[in-house]
A tleap script that builds the chain and sets N, CA, C and O, in Angstrom:
source leaprc.protein.ff14SB
mol = sequence {
  NMET ALA GLY GLY GLY GLU PHE SER ASN SER
  SER ASN SER ARG SER VAL ALA THR SER ASN
  ILE LEU CYS ASN CYS GLY THR ILE ALA VAL
  VAL ARG THR VAL LYS SER GLY PRO ASN VAL
  GLY LEU LYS PHE HIE GLY CYS ARG ASN TRP
  PRO VAL SER CPRO
}
set mol.1.N position { 6.686 2.183 12.105 }
set mol.1.CA position { 6.075 1.714 10.869 }
set mol.1.C position { 7.165 1.364 9.869 }
set mol.1.O position { 8.113 2.132 9.705 }
set mol.2.N position { 7.057 0.246 9.208 }
set mol.2.CA position { 8.048 -0.182 8.227 }
set mol.2.C position { 8.063 0.772 7.043 }
set mol.2.O position { 7.019 1.289 6.647 }
set mol.3.N position { 9.215 1.002 6.490 }
set mol.3.CA position { 9.318 1.838 5.308 }
set mol.3.C position { 9.475 3.317 5.618 }
set mol.3.O position { 9.533 4.131 4.696 }
set mol.4.N position { 9.548 3.691 6.902 }
set mol.4.CA position { 9.804 5.077 7.252 }
set mol.4.C position { 8.596 5.974 7.178 }
set mol.4.O position { 8.760 7.193 7.157 }
set mol.5.N position { 7.378 5.437 7.139 }
set mol.5.CA position { 6.180 6.264 7.088 }
set mol.5.C position { 5.967 6.983 8.399 }
set mol.5.O position { 6.462 6.555 9.441 }
set mol.6.N position { 5.228 8.078 8.346 }
set mol.6.CA position { 4.943 8.837 9.538 }
set mol.6.C position { 3.448 9.088 9.618 }
set mol.6.O position { 2.772 9.203 8.596 }
set mol.7.N position { 2.931 9.172 10.850 }
set mol.7.CA position { 1.528 9.478 11.048 }
set mol.7.C position { 1.385 10.945 11.401 }
set mol.7.O position { 2.209 11.500 12.127 }
set mol.8.N position { 0.351 11.564 10.892 }
set mol.8.CA position { 0.050 12.940 11.202 }
set mol.8.C position { -1.378 12.982 11.714 }
set mol.8.O position { -2.305 12.629 10.986 }
set mol.9.N position { -1.570 13.407 12.951 }
set mol.9.CA position { -2.902 13.417 13.539 }
set mol.9.C position { -3.392 14.831 13.768 }
set mol.9.O position { -2.609 15.716 14.114 }
set mol.10.N position { -4.683 15.050 13.577 }
set mol.10.CA position { -5.332 16.289 13.948 }
set mol.10.C position { -6.675 15.924 14.538 }
set mol.10.O position { -7.046 14.750 14.547 }
set mol.11.N position { -7.407 16.894 15.026 }
set mol.11.CA position { -8.679 16.594 15.672 }
set mol.11.C position { -9.726 16.092 14.680 }
set mol.11.O position { -10.668 15.410 15.083 }
set mol.12.N position { -9.585 16.410 13.404 }
set mol.12.CA position { -10.605 16.038 12.427 }
set mol.12.C position { -10.204 14.931 11.467 }
set mol.12.O position { -11.076 14.314 10.856 }
set mol.13.N position { -8.919 14.659 11.314 }
set mol.13.CA position { -8.517 13.673 10.319 }
set mol.13.C position { -7.210 13.000 10.713 }
set mol.13.O position { -6.468 13.477 11.572 }
set mol.14.N position { -6.959 11.881 10.056 }
set mol.14.CA position { -5.686 11.174 10.252 }
set mol.14.C position { -5.166 10.833 8.872 }
set mol.14.O position { -5.899 10.281 8.051 }
set mol.15.N position { -3.918 11.152 8.607 }
set mol.15.CA position { -3.336 10.824 7.312 }
set mol.15.C position { -2.014 10.111 7.519 }
set mol.15.O position { -1.369 10.262 8.556 }
set mol.16.N position { -1.618 9.334 6.527 }
set mol.16.CA position { -0.366 8.603 6.587 }
set mol.16.C position { 0.529 9.132 5.477 }
set mol.16.O position { 0.115 9.202 4.320 }
set mol.17.N position { 1.742 9.499 5.825 }
set mol.17.CA position { 2.689 9.980 4.822 }
set mol.17.C position { 3.058 8.839 3.882 }
set mol.17.O position { 3.024 7.671 4.268 }
set mol.18.N position { 3.407 9.182 2.657 }
set mol.18.CA position { 3.789 8.184 1.669 }
set mol.18.C position { 5.043 7.463 2.130 }
set mol.18.O position { 6.003 8.090 2.577 }
set mol.19.N position { 5.027 6.132 2.018 }
set mol.19.CA position { 6.210 5.354 2.360 }
set mol.19.C position { 6.631 4.553 1.136 }
set mol.19.O position { 5.806 4.240 0.277 }
set mol.20.N position { 7.887 4.231 1.060 }
set mol.20.CA position { 8.405 3.494 -0.088 }
set mol.20.C position { 8.490 2.011 0.246 }
set mol.20.O position { 9.549 1.508 0.620 }
set mol.21.N position { 7.380 1.325 0.110 }
set mol.21.CA position { 7.338 -0.112 0.327 }
set mol.21.C position { 7.701 -0.765 -1.000 }
set mol.21.O position { 7.075 -0.498 -2.025 }
set mol.22.N position { 8.718 -1.623 -0.973 }
set mol.22.CA position { 9.182 -2.259 -2.200 }
set mol.22.C position { 8.621 -3.666 -2.331 }
set mol.22.O position { 8.471 -4.378 -1.338 }
set mol.23.N position { 8.312 -4.063 -3.560 }
set mol.23.CA position { 7.897 -5.439 -3.798 }
set mol.23.C position { 9.154 -6.281 -4.074 }
set mol.23.O position { 10.265 -5.753 -4.092 }
set mol.24.N position { 8.975 -7.554 -4.280 }
set mol.24.CA position { 10.123 -8.455 -4.470 }
set mol.24.C position { 10.951 -8.148 -5.713 }
set mol.24.O position { 12.131 -8.495 -5.763 }
set mol.25.N position { 10.354 -7.500 -6.726 }
set mol.25.CA position { 11.119 -7.187 -7.936 }
set mol.25.C position { 11.875 -5.869 -7.814 }
set mol.25.O position { 12.608 -5.489 -8.727 }
set mol.26.N position { 11.704 -5.161 -6.683 }
set mol.26.CA position { 12.465 -3.950 -6.434 }
set mol.26.C position { 11.756 -2.650 -6.779 }
set mol.26.O position { 12.318 -1.582 -6.540 }
set mol.27.N position { 10.543 -2.691 -7.333 }
set mol.27.CA position { 9.818 -1.459 -7.638 }
set mol.27.C position { 8.982 -1.046 -6.431 }
set mol.27.O position { 8.699 -1.863 -5.554 }
set mol.28.N position { 8.593 0.214 -6.393 }
set mol.28.CA position { 7.755 0.704 -5.304 }
set mol.28.C position { 6.352 0.135 -5.474 }
set mol.28.O position { 5.751 0.231 -6.544 }
set mol.29.N position { 5.840 -0.463 -4.387 }
set mol.29.CA position { 4.519 -1.089 -4.423 }
set mol.29.C position { 3.420 -0.029 -4.501 }
set mol.29.O position { 3.614 1.113 -4.083 }
set mol.30.N position { 2.269 -0.421 -5.041 }
set mol.30.CA position { 1.100 0.444 -5.111 }
set mol.30.C position { 0.012 -0.123 -4.206 }
set mol.30.O position { 0.022 -1.311 -3.882 }
set mol.31.N position { -0.922 0.726 -3.804 }
set mol.31.CA position { -2.032 0.265 -2.978 }
set mol.31.C position { -3.138 -0.240 -3.889 }
set mol.31.O position { -3.568 0.459 -4.807 }
set mol.32.N position { -3.592 -1.450 -3.631 }
set mol.32.CA position { -4.668 -2.071 -4.394 }
set mol.32.C position { -5.805 -2.396 -3.442 }
set mol.32.O position { -5.622 -2.408 -2.225 }
set mol.33.N position { -6.989 -2.663 -4.003 }
set mol.33.CA position { -8.163 -2.996 -3.209 }
set mol.33.C position { -8.678 -4.361 -3.618 }
set mol.33.O position { -8.791 -4.657 -4.808 }
set mol.34.N position { -8.996 -5.206 -2.622 }
set mol.34.CA position { -9.543 -6.543 -2.885 }
set mol.34.C position { -10.911 -6.382 -3.538 }
set mol.34.O position { -11.759 -5.644 -3.036 }
set mol.35.N position { -11.130 -7.079 -4.667 }
set mol.35.CA position { -12.363 -6.947 -5.441 }
set mol.35.C position { -13.347 -8.092 -5.227 }
set mol.35.O position { -14.530 -7.951 -5.540 }
set mol.36.N position { -12.876 -9.235 -4.694 }
set mol.36.CA position { -13.776 -10.373 -4.505 }
set mol.36.C position { -13.350 -11.194 -3.300 }
set mol.36.O position { -12.249 -11.022 -2.776 }
set mol.37.N position { -14.232 -12.087 -2.865 }
set mol.37.CA position { -13.928 -12.946 -1.728 }
set mol.37.C position { -14.296 -12.297 -0.407 }
set mol.37.O position { -14.924 -11.238 -0.382 }
set mol.38.N position { -13.908 -12.929 0.685 }
set mol.38.CA position { -14.319 -12.450 2.010 }
set mol.38.C position { -13.652 -11.147 2.449 }
set mol.38.O position { -14.099 -10.532 3.417 }
set mol.39.N position { -12.599 -10.712 1.764 }
set mol.39.CA position { -11.889 -9.493 2.145 }
set mol.39.C position { -12.181 -8.305 1.234 }
set mol.39.O position { -11.379 -7.374 1.163 }
set mol.40.N position { -13.312 -8.323 0.538 }
set mol.40.CA position { -13.675 -7.253 -0.395 }
set mol.40.C position { -13.558 -5.897 0.289 }
set mol.40.O position { -14.029 -5.705 1.410 }
set mol.41.N position { -12.918 -4.959 -0.413 }
set mol.41.CA position { -12.793 -3.599 0.092 }
set mol.41.C position { -11.521 -3.324 0.873 }
set mol.41.O position { -11.160 -2.164 1.070 }
set mol.42.N position { -10.831 -4.374 1.326 }
set mol.42.CA position { -9.595 -4.160 2.066 }
set mol.42.C position { -8.481 -3.728 1.120 }
set mol.42.O position { -8.442 -4.146 -0.037 }
set mol.43.N position { -7.590 -2.903 1.611 }
set mol.43.CA position { -6.480 -2.415 0.801 }
set mol.43.C position { -5.209 -3.176 1.157 }
set mol.43.O position { -5.019 -3.602 2.296 }
set mol.44.N position { -4.341 -3.337 0.155 }
set mol.44.CA position { -3.066 -4.019 0.366 }
set mol.44.C position { -2.049 -3.457 -0.605 }
set mol.44.O position { -2.411 -2.823 -1.596 }
set mol.45.N position { -0.772 -3.688 -0.321 }
set mol.45.CA position { 0.294 -3.251 -1.218 }
set mol.45.C position { 0.585 -4.363 -2.206 }
set mol.45.O position { 0.704 -5.527 -1.824 }
set mol.46.N position { 0.700 -4.003 -3.482 }
set mol.46.CA position { 1.001 -4.970 -4.519 }
set mol.46.C position { 1.972 -4.402 -5.535 }
set mol.46.O position { 2.194 -3.192 -5.592 }
set mol.47.N position { 2.546 -5.283 -6.333 }
set mol.47.CA position { 3.515 -4.883 -7.357 }
set mol.47.C position { 2.837 -4.096 -8.471 }
set mol.47.O position { 1.774 -4.484 -8.957 }
set mol.48.N position { 3.452 -2.995 -8.872 }
set mol.48.CA position { 2.889 -2.204 -9.966 }
set mol.48.C position { 3.051 -2.924 -11.304 }
set mol.48.O position { 2.395 -2.555 -12.278 }
set mol.49.N position { 3.915 -3.947 -11.372 }
set mol.49.CA position { 4.118 -4.709 -12.596 }
set mol.49.C position { 3.172 -5.903 -12.727 }
set mol.49.O position { 3.191 -6.589 -13.749 }
set mol.50.N position { 2.357 -6.159 -11.723 }
set mol.50.CA position { 1.435 -7.295 -11.760 }
set mol.50.C position { 0.379 -7.069 -12.827 }
set mol.50.O position { -0.108 -5.942 -12.923 }
set mol.51.N position { 0.000 -8.006 -13.605 }
set mol.51.CA position { 0.359 -9.409 -13.591 }
set mol.51.C position { 1.588 -9.743 -14.425 }
set mol.51.O position { 1.921 -10.921 -14.556 }
set mol.52.N position { 2.270 -8.767 -14.989 }
set mol.52.CA position { 3.450 -9.028 -15.800 }
set mol.52.C position { 4.693 -8.689 -14.981 }
set mol.52.O position { 5.208 -7.575 -15.073 }
set mol.53.N position { 5.178 -9.635 -14.183 }
set mol.53.CA position { 6.376 -9.444 -13.360 }
set mol.53.C position { 7.522 -10.286 -13.896 }
set mol.53.O position { 7.298 -11.337 -14.497 }
set mol.54.N position { 8.756 -9.824 -13.680 }
set mol.54.CA position { 9.918 -10.593 -14.142 }
set mol.54.C position { 10.086 -11.891 -13.366 }
set mol.54.O position { 11.016 -12.653 -13.631 }
savepdb mol mol.pdb
quit
């Protein structure tokens, strides 16, 4: 997995360790959720400075 993340599995749950995915401006990206369109509900990594980016 990119960014050095690790998976942890158990019989009841699956969790993903925090990874440091960087955006183009160099800050750590945050997880966002699509609010409209055909991909509603999907999660993606985005810049924490959006919409005000350098």
